[in-house]
N, C-alpha and C positions, 0 to 999 in steps of 0.2 A: 482665496482662489489661487490655483497653480497656473503658472504660465506653461508648464510642461504637459505633455500628454499623460493622462492616468488611466491605468488599466486595473480593473477589479478582479481579484482572484477569490472565489469561494472554494475553501479547502476544508473538507470534512474528513477527519480521521477516525479511527475505531473509538477513541475516547473523548475527543473534543473536536469542535469546529471553529473556524474564524472566517471573517471577511478581511481581506488585505487590499490595500490600495498601493499599486506601484507607479511611482513618478519617473518618467523616463526623460533625462535631460539631454539625449543624443549620445551619452557615453556610458552611463550607469543607470541602474535602477534603484530607487530609494523606496524601501517598503515601509508601509505604516499599517498597523494593526487597529482596524476600525470597531471590530466586534468579535469577542471570543466568548465561546459558550460550551458548555458541556454536552456531550453525546453519550447519553445513558440509555442502554437497552430497557425496555419495558417488560417486566415479567407479568404476563397475563395468564388466565387459565388456559388459553390456547397455545402458549409457549412464549419464547423470548421474541419481541418485536422490536423494530427500529421506530423510534419516536419521530417520525418524519414531518408531522405537521408542527411540532415545536422547533425542529430544525429549520423548517421553511420560515416561521415567523422570526426567527433569529437572523436568517439571511435577510429578510426584508428590512429588518432594523439596521443591519449593516449597511445595506444599499441606501437607506434614508440618510444615515450619518455620512456616507460618501457624497451624496448630493448636497448636503449642508456644508461639507467641507470643501469639495472641489468643483461643484456646479458643472458648467459646460465643459470643463477640462476632461470629464470622464468619456472615454472612447468606447469601451466595451466591458463585458462581463464574462468570465469563464468559470466553469464548475468542475472540480475534480473530487472524488470520494474514495472510500475504500472500495474493495472489489467484490464481485460474485453476487451481491444482493439485488433485488428487483422488486417492482410492484406491478401488479395486474390491473388493467383498466377495461372497462366495458365499452361498447360501440359508441357511447355518448361521452366518453372521456372522464368517467367517474372512477375514482380509485376503489378497487374491491377489497377493502380491509388493509390494516397496517402491514407493511412489508415485514417478513421475518428476518431476524438477525442471523447471520451465518453460524453463530455458535449454538443455535437451537438444536435440540435433540431430534427433530422430525426426520433428519436424514439417517438416523441409526438404521443399519440393515440394508440401506439403499444401494450401496456399492455392489453387495452380493447379488441384489436383485438385478442391477445393471448387467453384472458379469454372466448372469444366466442367458442373456440375449446376445451380448457382445463381449468378447474378452477384454481383460485389461490391456493387453498388448495391443489389440486392433484399436481401442479407443485412443491410446497414446499415439499409435502410427498415424491416425487421422488428425488428431489435435495438437500433438506436441506437449500435452499438459498431463502430468501424473495425476492419478486418482487421489483426490483428498476429500474427505466426508463433506466438507462445506461447499464444494463447487456447486455451480448453479445447476449442473446436470443432475445432481442427486437432490438438490432442493426441488426442482421441477418434477423429477420422478416421484418424490414423496407425494407430491400433490396429485399425480396420476394415480398412484396406489391408493391413496385415500379417497379418491373420487371427489376432489375439492370442487365445491360449487363455484368458487371464484375462478378456478381454472377453466371450468366449463363454460362460464359466461364471459370469459376474457376475449377481447379483441386485440388488445395490445399488451406487450410485456415492455416496460420501460425500466432500465437500469437506474440506480439511484441518482446519478448526476443527470441523466436524461430525463427522468421524472421531474426533477426540479427545474430543469430547462423548459420542460412543458408547461409547468404551472406558471413560470415566468413569461412565456412567449405565446403559448397556444400551439407550438410546433413540436412535432414528434421526431425523434430519431434513435438509432441505436449506434453507439460511437464505437469504432473498431478496437481500441485499446482495452476498453472494458470488456468488449465482446470476446476477446482472446483470453480473459480469465474464466470463461464459463465452462471449458472443456466441451464446447459444442462448435467452435470455431475452427476451421481448417487454415492454418497459416501458409500452406503450400498453394491452395487454390484462392486463398484471400477472400473467403466467403463462408457463410454457415455451411456446416457439413449436413446437408438435408437427408443423405442416406443414413447417417448415424441417429439424426433426430427422429426419423420415421421408424427405424429399427427399434428404437427405445420407446416408441409410442407417445412421443411427446407432440403436442399441437404444432403442426407445421406453420399455421396461420400467425403465430406469434413472432416468427423470425422474419424481420423486414430488411430493407435496404440498409446497409451500413455506411456510416460517414466518417470522415477522417478528421484528425485534430486540424484545426485552423480553418474549419468551415463555418460560414455564418448560419446560424440557427434562425435568427429573427429578432424583430425589435420587441422590446417589452410590451406586454399587454397595456391597453389603456388604463385599466384600473390599477395595475401594478406601477405604471409610470406616474400616475396621479399620487398614488400613495407614497411612493419613495422620492419623487421629484426628479427622477432620471427620464426626462422626456427624449425620446428619439435614440436611446441607447440600445445598442445591439447585445445579443448573447451569442458567443462564439462557442462552438463545439471544440473543446481542447481535448487533450489526452485525459479522458474521464477517470481513468484508474489513477490513483495518487501516485503509485510507483512509477508509472509511465511519465507522469509530469515531473517527479523528482530526478529521474534519469535524464530527462531532456535538459535539466539544468547542471548536469555534471561538468564542471569547468575543465574539460580536457580537450585537447585536439589530437588525441592518440586515434589510431585506426580502429582499435577494438578497446576502448577504455573499460577498465574494471571498476565496479562500484558496489558499494554496500549502503543501502538505503536503510538507515537505522532509526527505528521507531517501534512501535508495538511488535511488529515483525521485523526481522532482519532479512533483507532480500539481497543476497550475495551473487553477483553475476557479471557477465560480459555483455557489452552491446555488439551485436553481430550483423552483418548485412542479410543473412537469411537464416532460416530455422535449421536446427540440428536435430533430427529425429532418427534414432536408431536404438538398437538393443542396449548399447552401453549407456546412451544418455537417459534411457528409461531406468536401468539398473541404478545409475547415479542420482536419479530423482530430479533431473533438470527439466524445467518448463521452458516453453517458447511463447512469450508474450509479446504483443506488438507494442511499438513505441511510435514516436513522432516520426513523420516521413517514412513509415513502414519499416523501421528499423526493428530488429528482434532483441528482446531483453531475454537473454539466456541466463536463467537464474535458478536458485535453490531457496526455497521458503525455510527459513530457521525461526523457531519461536523466540523472538528477541526480547525487548525491554517490557514485554507483557509480564515476564517473571518479576521484574522489579515493580512494575505498577500495581500488581496483584498482591506483592509483599507488603508495599507501602499501605494498600487499602486494608490489608489485614491487621497491620499494626494500629492504624487509625481507628478501626472499628474496636480495637481493644483499649482505646484511650491514649495511645502514643502517635502523635502525628510527626513522622520523621521526614524533614524537608529533603527534597532530591539533592540540594546542594551540600548536605552533610554526609551523603551516602558513601561517597568516594573516600571520604576522610575515615569513616568507620572501617571501610574495606582495606584501606592502606595499612591500618594498624593490625589487621588479622594476620595469622600464619599462613604463608603461601601454600596453596595445593594441598591443604589439609583434607578437603572434601570436594568431590566433583560430581556433576550430574550430567545426564544426557538431556539438554535443553528441549529436544524433540520427542522425548518420551510422551506417550498419549496422555498420561495423568496430568500433565502441565498445561493442557489445552483448555480445559474447563476453568472457570473462575472459581473463586473461594479458597481459603485455607493454604495458600502457596507455601508459606514456611513449613507447615506440617507435612505437605507433600514433599518438599525437599528433604526434610529430615528422614522421612519414610524411604526415600530412594537411597540416602546414604546408609541407613540401617540395613536394608535389603542387600546392599553391595558390599557390606562389611568394612564400611569406612566409618572414621569418627563422625558423630552427629554434630553438625554445626548448631550452636545454642545461641551465641550472641548475634546481635545484629550485624556487626562486622564480618563475623565468620559466614553468616548466611549471604550477605551481599558479595562477599569476596568469591564464595562458591558460585554464585550466579556470573559474575563478571569473568572469572577464569574459565568457567565452562563454556560461556558464549565465544570467548576468544579461541578456545581450543576447537570448538565446533567450527568457527570460521576456517581455521587452518585445514581441518579435514576436508571441508568443501572446497577450499581453494586448490588443494592438490588435485582434485579431480577437474576442477574447472579449467585450469591452465592447459590441460591436455586438448582442449577443444580449440585452441588458436596456436597459429604459427608465431604470433607476435606476443611472447610472454610479457605480461604487463609488469612494469617496474614500480608502479604506484597503485595503491588502492585508495580510491576517493570515496571517503565516507560522507554521506550527505543526510540531511534530515535532523530532527531533534536530537537524536543520539549522538551526533557528532560533537555536541557540546561537552560530552563526558571525556574528559582527558584522560582519566585512568583507564577506562575501557578502550579508547583509542591506543593508548600506549600498549595494553595488553594485546589488542589485535596486531600491531606492528610486531611485537615480540613474538607472537605464536606463528604469524603467517610467515615473517621473515622478509617483508618488504616495506618500503616506506609508505606511511599513511598520510594522506592530505585530507584534512578535515574542514569541510565548508561546501556549500553554504548550509547554514540551519534551515533556512526557509527555502530549500530546494524545490518542494512541491509547488509552493506559491509562485516562485520564479519561473518554473517550467510552464506552469499554467499561463503566466503572462508572456512568455515567449511565443506560445501557440497563438495567442491573441496578436502579438505583433507580427507574426507571419501573416495572419488574415489581413491585417491592417497595412501591409506593405512596407512596415517600418524596417523589417530585416528581410533578408532574401533567403536565408538558410539557417539551420540550427548551429552550424559552426560560428557564424556571426553572433548568434544569440549566446552561445557559451562563452565568447570573448567578453561580452557585456556582462555576464554573470561574474566572471573573473574580476572584472573592473569593479563590480559592485560588492565584493566579498573580501573578507580577510582570511587567508588560507594559513592554517597552522599545520605544521608537519610534524611527524613522530617517526623517528628512526628506530629500527629494531635493537633491542638491548637484551642481555641476559640469555643468549641463544642456547647455551649448553643446559641451563636449568630448564628451559621451555621444551627442549627436545625431550628431556626426562619426562616432564609433565604430559607430552603427547603420548608417550608410551603409555603411561598411568590412564590416561584418558581412553585410549584405544581398548585397554583391557576392561574398563568399566562399561564401555558403550557397546 
């Protein structure tokens, strides 16, 4: 049993989940992974769904391990997940079918349906969020258009972290950082945009009072407490969107820190005090999402390590399981800037056959076709870094305090070659850490609720004490400038 306070972070990403324990000794947080598990979408006749019941069982197992390991030292639990997805519940609290996965095709054509009622520009002006096919707005609209029985019977809509919190505690909420990913939240009024909701014909009854990160949701249900052994432990509503939790743990004291949350998606942006919503920010593709303490994550979604993950899956299906640890070595041996892709080309969003799609893009754009594993991986790495630079040049126009450092956080910050490419391409220092930013940000919100810290600045100092920062200075600037010109022509 620990003599320190222990906070539990349930962190569910697009491909995997885990339950983490954070021991706080008054100066630093030491993280321990208690249970790691896959998050694999279910392909059913009705579409691609989230296997939420299996995730819940794995969470309970992680909580049980926490009770066995830490006993009464456990203070609280927080839950963060990927964004936009939700579940529908009837008046008796029963789940009305498995939640859909955001990559499901049911949203095909829904943006066009929405724009018949409200223009793309007006939606952005209200929500500060660009139109992407997987946004909750278009998922809900697809249920309206298909006359979904589940939607007609629903009394509550709970986002994935709020759904899991409800099963643990019996208490319902809709958390702000997650709500801001839906394209139905107004960051200026700081509430649901009910005018937009009604114009689109979405059920107003589903949109309830919004809670902030650091709010006590409730104690574990009796049956959950008995099963896990965590008697009297509270669940805290943290920043439920995983990127919001990750940005909360950016170890910076800058007024407007620049961050890249590197994982399945690459989220490149600035933390700002208020939203930026205008014609230029729409044209540049920037979104305004809410973070801890009502900060704004002004960012651009870039298709990130999904490209690598799907490439690895393709090779494994063909009988070659290439470890992530060897990929950078293969890439380093390949010819620089031989072939490039636009990571955000729509063909790369869907799963399956990723190396074939990359080769097809290169063929269509008149480039050498990458054939070897090293050529394909290097093509992905260089293209991501060049896309970062394109977004960066737009991003820094929105702040008077030009960042001197880009903080890369999340699992992708372990990739030293990609970090160096990012520094080379953008032309600023990269500070890589922490790997477990999402878990640490989750825990910081719990510490705010517990009164252990007074503000996010204190928490970020603790994160810096708890992590080893690795820095990367820009190199080979002339070569990368030439590559940017080539990338601009291709994209």
